[in-house]
N, CA, C and O of each residue as an XYZ file, in Angstrom:
348
protein
N      95.844     93.022     67.924
C      94.661     93.741     68.385
C      93.525     92.747     68.581
O      93.437     91.731     67.891
N      92.656     93.065     69.539
C      91.532     92.199     69.862
C      90.511     92.211     68.716
O      90.192     93.260     68.156
N      90.021     91.042     68.395
C      89.087     90.923     67.279
C      87.632     90.868     67.714
O      86.768     91.395     67.013
N      87.335     90.252     68.839
C      85.942     90.128     69.263
C      85.594     91.244     70.245
O      86.478     91.886     70.811
N      84.332     91.458     70.432
C      83.873     92.487     71.366
C      84.325     92.146     72.778
O      84.715     93.026     73.545
N      84.270     90.868     73.112
C      84.680     90.422     74.440
C      86.169     90.707     74.664
O      86.560     91.165     75.737
N      86.984     90.441     73.666
C      88.424     90.665     73.785
C      88.736     92.158     73.880
O      89.639     92.563     74.611
N      87.983     92.971     73.138
C      88.185     94.429     73.223
C      87.845     94.933     74.619
O      88.563     95.763     75.177
N      86.753     94.432     75.181
C      86.354     94.843     76.528
C      87.401     94.405     77.550
O      87.758     95.179     78.438
N      87.894     93.174     77.434
C      88.908     92.684     78.374
C      90.185     93.524     78.276
O      90.852     93.770     79.282
N      90.519     93.961     77.059
C      91.708     94.803     76.878
C      91.505     96.144     77.581
O      92.426     96.655     78.218
N      90.308     96.714     77.471
C      90.000     97.975     78.164
C      90.086     97.789     79.668
O      90.665     98.617     80.372
N      89.505     96.695     80.160
C      89.527     96.433     81.597
C      90.947     96.220     82.109
O      91.308     96.693     83.187
N      91.744     95.506     81.329
C      93.126     95.233     81.734
C      93.919     96.533     81.823
O      94.715     96.712     82.745
N      93.710     97.425     80.887
C      94.420     98.713     80.896
C      94.004     99.554     82.095
O      94.849    100.175     82.740
N      92.705     99.580     82.399
C      92.224    100.344     83.551
C      92.797     99.775     84.845
O      93.203    100.526     85.732
N      92.828     98.453     84.951
C      93.379     97.801     86.140
C      94.865     98.083     86.270
O      95.355     98.336     87.370
N      95.590     98.042     85.153
C      97.024     98.302     85.161
C      97.313     99.713     85.679
O      98.223     99.914     86.483
N      96.530    100.683     85.211
C      96.725    102.067     85.658
C      96.420    102.210     87.148
O      97.147    102.894     87.868
N      95.362    101.575     87.604
C      94.984    101.634     89.015
C      96.069    101.017     89.889
O      96.454    101.581     90.913
N      96.560     99.844     89.469
C      97.610     99.171     90.232
C      98.893     99.995     90.266
O      99.554    100.074     91.301
N      99.244    100.604     89.144
C     100.462    101.426     89.080
C     100.341    102.615     90.018
O     101.307    102.988     90.684
N      99.165    103.206     90.072
C      98.936    104.350     90.956
C      99.080    103.944     92.419
O      99.687    104.667     93.209
N      98.525    102.795     92.779
C      98.609    102.327     94.156
C     100.035    101.942     94.540
O     100.463    102.197     95.666
N     100.777    101.329     93.609
C     102.170    100.987     93.891
C     102.998    102.246     94.098
O     103.890    102.285     94.945
N     102.693    103.274     93.313
C     103.391    104.546     93.462
C     103.080    105.159     94.829
O     103.965    105.711     95.483
N     101.842    105.062     95.248
C     101.442    105.561     96.567
C     102.191    104.824     97.674
O     102.617    105.425     98.661
N     102.342    103.521     97.495
C     103.075    102.706     98.468
C     104.527    103.159     98.568
O     105.048    103.356     99.666
N     105.173    103.322     97.429
C     106.578    103.747     97.423
C     106.729    105.131     98.044
O     107.696    105.389     98.761
N     105.778    106.022     97.772
C     105.832    107.369     98.347
C     105.695    107.321     99.865
O     106.372    108.065    100.575
N     104.829    106.454    100.361
C     104.634    106.332    101.806
C     105.916    105.856    102.477
O     106.287    106.352    103.541
N     106.590    104.897    101.855
C     107.840    104.372    102.411
C     108.915    105.460    102.388
O     109.675    105.608    103.346
N     108.975    106.215    101.299
C     109.973    107.284    101.184
C     109.757    108.362    102.247
O     110.722    108.906    102.784
N     108.501    108.669    102.548
C     108.217    109.678    103.576
C     108.771    109.253    104.927
O     109.350    110.060    105.654
N     108.588    107.973    105.259
C     109.094    107.471    106.537
C     110.618    107.504    106.549
O     111.222    107.928    107.535
N     111.241    107.060    105.461
C     112.705    107.064    105.390
C     113.263    108.475    105.507
O     114.297    108.694    106.137
N     112.571    109.426    104.897
C     113.014    110.820    104.968
C     112.916    111.336    106.402
O     113.802    112.055    106.864
N     111.851    110.976    107.103
C     111.679    111.384    108.496
C     112.750    110.746    109.376
O     113.233    111.374    110.317
N     113.120    109.511    109.077
C     114.158    108.827    109.843
C     115.503    109.519    109.625
O     116.253    109.737    110.576
N     115.805    109.861    108.380
C     117.062    110.534    108.071
C     117.143    111.915    108.705
O     118.228    112.389    109.042
N     115.983    112.561    108.866
C     115.960    113.878    109.491
C     116.318    113.794    110.973
O     116.773    114.773    111.564
N     116.112    112.624    111.567
C     116.508    112.411    112.955
C     115.440    112.733    113.981
O     115.719    112.683    115.179
N     114.235    113.059    113.560
C     113.146    113.376    114.485
C     112.315    112.115    114.718
O     111.522    111.716    113.864
N     112.503    111.498    115.871
C     111.839    110.219    116.150
C     110.323    110.377    116.249
O     109.582    109.511    115.786
N     109.858    111.468    116.843
C     108.411    111.678    116.987
C     107.749    111.833    115.617
O     106.691    111.259    115.360
N     108.379    112.607    114.751
C     107.824    112.805    113.408
C     107.871    111.500    112.619
O     106.940    111.183    111.878
N     108.950    110.750    112.778
C     109.080    109.478    112.070
C     107.997    108.503    112.520
O     107.420    107.787    111.701
N     107.720    108.475    113.829
C     106.681    107.584    114.357
C     105.314    107.964    113.812
O     104.525    107.101    113.428
N     105.042    109.259    113.784
C     103.749    109.732    113.284
C     103.595    109.408    111.792
O     102.531    108.975    111.348
N     104.653    109.621    111.042
C     104.629    109.309    109.611
C     104.470    107.814    109.388
O     103.794    107.384    108.454
N     105.098    107.028    110.250
C     105.012    105.572    110.144
C     103.577    105.093    110.330
O     103.126    104.193    109.621
N     102.867    105.681    111.266
C     101.476    105.281    111.507
C     100.621    105.538    110.270
O      99.805    104.700    109.886
N     100.814    106.703    109.649
C     100.042    107.024    108.449
C     100.421    106.096    107.299
O      99.566    105.661    106.528
N     101.703    105.805    107.198
C     102.176    104.948    106.118
C     101.714    103.510    106.307
O     101.421    102.822    105.329
N     101.644    103.047    107.555
C     101.194    101.683    107.810
C      99.770    101.478    107.319
O      99.453    100.440    106.738
N      98.920    102.455    107.549
C      97.538    102.290    107.092
C      97.478    102.258    105.571
O      96.690    101.506    104.998
N      98.304    103.065    104.913
C      98.335    103.052    103.446
C      98.861    101.711    102.936
O      98.313    101.145    101.989
N      99.918    101.206    103.562
C     100.491     99.920    103.155
C      99.464     98.799    103.345
O      99.306     97.942    102.476
N      98.770     98.813    104.487
C      97.766     97.781    104.754
C      96.613     97.841    103.749
O      96.124     96.808    103.293
N      96.191     99.044    103.413
C      95.081     99.217    102.473
C      95.463     98.662    101.099
O      94.662     97.996    100.444
N      96.688     98.944    100.675
C      97.148     98.470     99.373
C      97.340     96.956     99.396
O      97.102     96.280     98.395
N      97.769     96.430    100.535
C      97.958     94.991    100.656
C      96.618     94.251    100.607
O      96.526     93.173    100.020
N      95.595     94.821    101.213
C      94.270     94.191    101.184
C      93.759     94.032     99.763
O      93.023     93.091     99.466
N      94.144     94.944     98.887
C      93.722     94.874     97.491
C      94.621     93.956     96.668
O      94.448     93.806     95.458
N      95.592     93.341     97.360
C      96.513     92.377     96.750
C      97.344     92.988     95.628
O      97.643     92.330     94.631
N      97.710     94.251     95.802
C      98.604     94.909     94.854
C     100.031     94.462     95.137
O     100.826     94.266     94.217
N     100.350     94.301     96.432
C     101.630     93.731     96.840
C     101.332     92.545     97.749
O     100.275     92.483     98.378
N     102.261     91.619     97.813
C     102.067     90.424     98.637
C     102.100     90.811    100.108
O     102.829     91.720    100.506
N     101.309     90.116    100.908
C     101.207     90.446    102.328
C     102.542     90.323    103.051
O     102.829     91.099    103.962
N     103.362     89.349    102.651
C     104.661     89.186    103.295
C     105.615     90.315    102.933
O     106.417     90.742    103.763
N     105.533     90.792    101.718
C     106.381     91.912    101.293
C     105.997     93.169    102.067
O     106.867     93.929    102.494
N     104.708     93.386    102.246
C     104.243     94.546    102.995
C     104.663     94.437    104.456
O     105.105     95.416    105.058
N     104.522     93.256    105.011
C     104.908     93.031    106.398
C     106.401     93.262    106.594
O     106.821     93.863    107.582
N     107.186     92.787    105.660
C     108.639     92.958    105.726
C     109.014     94.443    105.654
O     109.893     94.903    106.382
N     108.352     95.175    104.786
C     108.611     96.608    104.651
C     108.291     97.347    105.941
O     109.081     98.165    106.413
N     107.114     97.052    106.514
C     106.722     97.701    107.766
C     107.684     97.349    108.887
O     108.031     98.203    109.702
N     108.115     96.097    108.931
C     109.030     95.656    109.975
C     110.362     96.382    109.882
O     110.899     96.826    110.896
N     110.893     96.505    108.688
C     112.185     97.172    108.504
C     112.104     98.647    108.864
O     113.035     99.199    109.451
N     110.999     99.284    108.514
C     110.832    100.698    108.869
C     110.724    100.856    110.385
O     111.307    101.774    110.962
N     109.972     99.951    111.028
C     109.817    100.008    112.479
C     111.160     99.788    113.174
O     111.456    100.446    114.171
N     111.966     98.873    112.656
C     113.290     98.632    113.230
C     114.161     99.869    113.101
O     114.896    100.215    114.026
N     114.082    100.526    111.973
C     114.891    101.730    111.747
C     114.480    102.839    112.711
O     115.328    103.572    113.219
N     113.178    102.962    112.960
C     112.709    103.983    113.907
C     113.152    103.623    115.324
O     113.585    104.491    116.083
N     113.044    102.351    115.675
C     113.424    101.915    117.005
C     114.916    102.123    117.261
O     115.321    102.391    118.392
N     115.731    102.000    116.214
C     117.180    102.153    116.355
C     117.621    103.617    116.443
O     118.785    103.909    116.715
N     116.673    104.531    116.208
C     117.033    105.954    116.287
C     117.387    106.343    117.720
O     116.810    105.818    118.673
N     118.335    107.260    117.868
C     118.707    107.694    119.231
C     117.633    108.531    119.895
O     117.803    108.963    121.035
């Protein structure tokens, strides 16, 4: 346990940051799942629309450096490829 006031405050801040980051990562995973679900449903128009909404969420989370920019880019690229490959 933290002994000084400064250490106690840093522990509080670290916990708040951890919760915020976990929430944003969960939002990211949910956005990706929505696109994958739309792709599996086979509706290209709905998948494209969902992809646009998810891209903005992914970009917003990436700007906050919750996930690495290359990981976010790779995720968006793979989703876009999957939509493009739809009949």
